[in-house]
C-alpha positions as a Markdown table, in Angstrom:
| # | Residue | x | y | z |
|---|---|---|---|---|
| 1 | Unk | -1.5 | -15.4 | 6.3 |
| 2 | Unk | -2.2 | -16.1 | 10.0 |
| 3 | Unk | -5.3 | -18.2 | 10.5 |
| 4 | Unk | -6.4 | -17.0 | 14.0 |
| 5 | Unk | -6.4 | -13.2 | 13.8 |
| 6 | Unk | -8.1 | -12.8 | 17.1 |
| 7 | Unk | -5.2 | -14.0 | 19.2 |
| 8 | Unk | -2.3 | -12.4 | 17.4 |
| 9 | Unk | 0.6 | -11.1 | 19.3 |
| 10 | Unk | 1.8 | -7.5 | 18.5 |
| 11 | Unk | 4.7 | -8.9 | 16.6 |
| 12 | Unk | 2.5 | -11.1 | 14.4 |
| 13 | Unk | 0.1 | -8.3 | 13.8 |
| 14 | Unk | 2.8 | -5.9 | 12.9 |
| 15 | Unk | 4.3 | -8.3 | 10.4 |
| 16 | Unk | 0.8 | -8.9 | 8.9 |
| 17 | Unk | 0.0 | -5.1 | 8.8 |
| 18 | Unk | 1.5 | -4.4 | 5.3 |
| 19 | Unk | -0.6 | -7.2 | 3.8 |
| 20 | Unk | -3.7 | -5.9 | 5.6 |
| 21 | Unk | -3.2 | -2.3 | 4.6 |
| 22 | Unk | -2.3 | -3.3 | 1.0 |
| 23 | Unk | -5.6 | -5.3 | 0.8 |
| 24 | Unk | -7.6 | -2.1 | 1.1 |
| 25 | Unk | -9.5 | -3.4 | 4.1 |
| 26 | Unk | -10.1 | -1.2 | 7.1 |
| 27 | Unk | -7.1 | -2.1 | 9.3 |
| 28 | Unk | -8.6 | -0.3 | 12.3 |
| 29 | Unk | -11.5 | -2.8 | 12.3 |
| 30 | Unk | -9.0 | -5.7 | 12.8 |
| 31 | Unk | -9.7 | -7.6 | 16.1 |
| 32 | Unk | -6.1 | -7.1 | 17.3 |
| 33 | Unk | -6.2 | -3.3 | 16.8 |
| 34 | Unk | -9.5 | -3.2 | 18.6 |
| 35 | Unk | -8.0 | -4.6 | 21.8 |
| 36 | Unk | -4.3 | -3.4 | 21.6 |
| 37 | Unk | -3.6 | 0.3 | 22.3 |
| 38 | Unk | 0.0 | -0.1 | 21.1 |
| 39 | Unk | -0.9 | -1.4 | 17.6 |
| 40 | Unk | -3.8 | 1.0 | 17.4 |
| 41 | Unk | -1.4 | 3.9 | 18.0 |
| 42 | Unk | 1.1 | 2.5 | 15.5 |
| 43 | Unk | -1.6 | 2.2 | 12.9 |
| 44 | Unk | -2.8 | 5.8 | 13.5 |
| 45 | Unk | 0.8 | 7.0 | 13.2 |
| 46 | Unk | 1.2 | 5.2 | 9.9 |
| 47 | Unk | -2.0 | 6.7 | 8.6 |
| 48 | Unk | -0.8 | 10.2 | 9.6 |
| 49 | Unk | 2.5 | 9.6 | 7.8 |
| 50 | Unk | 0.7 | 8.3 | 4.7 |
| 51 | Unk | -1.6 | 11.2 | 4.6 |
| 52 | Unk | 1.3 | 13.7 | 4.9 |
| 53 | Unk | 3.1 | 11.9 | 2.1 |
| 54 | Unk | 0.0 | 12.1 | -0.1 |
| 55 | Unk | -0.1 | 15.9 | 0.4 |
| 56 | Unk | 3.6 | 16.2 | -0.3 |
| 57 | Unk | 3.5 | 14.1 | -3.5 |
| 58 | Unk | 0.0 | 14.3 | -4.9 |
| 59 | Unk | -0.8 | 11.6 | -7.5 |
| 60 | Unk | -1.2 | 13.0 | -10.9 |
| 61 | Unk | -2.6 | 11.1 | -13.9 |
| 62 | Unk | -0.2 | 11.0 | -16.8 |
| 63 | Unk | -1.2 | 12.7 | -20.0 |
| 64 | Unk | -3.4 | 10.6 | -22.3 |
| 65 | Unk | -0.8 | 10.6 | -25.1 |
| 66 | Unk | 1.8 | 9.0 | -22.8 |
| 67 | Unk | 0.8 | 5.4 | -23.6 |
| 68 | Unk | 0.9 | 6.1 | -27.3 |
| 69 | Unk | 4.4 | 7.5 | -26.9 |
| 70 | Unk | 5.5 | 4.4 | -25.0 |
| 71 | Unk | 4.1 | 2.1 | -27.7 |
| 72 | Unk | 5.8 | 4.1 | -30.5 |
| 73 | Unk | 9.1 | 4.0 | -28.7 |
| 74 | Unk | 8.8 | 0.2 | -28.2 |
| 75 | Unk | 7.9 | -0.3 | -31.9 |
| 76 | Unk | 10.9 | 1.8 | -33.0 |
| 77 | Unk | 13.3 | -0.4 | -30.8 |
| 78 | Unk | 12.0 | -3.8 | -32.0 |
| 79 | Unk | 13.6 | -3.8 | -35.4 |
| 80 | Unk | 17.0 | -3.0 | -33.9 |
| 81 | Unk | 16.9 | -6.1 | -31.7 |
| 82 | Unk | 18.8 | -8.8 | -33.4 |
């Protein structure tokens, strides 16, 4: 991770962006985004794309019995391993 986040170049910020977004923090509050229109626009574009993807492929919780089925399948395979 880059120590001085206030003086990042666009290249440094953009390479750091996946880690920042993945952390769950508000990427738009990052000091570089606050002062850089290019990276702010890029972040907004990525957020728009991510929202569109969520609408296309909504997350659905698997049925409750799924974990039991996986455990049963694993137990059935264990004796056949030699």
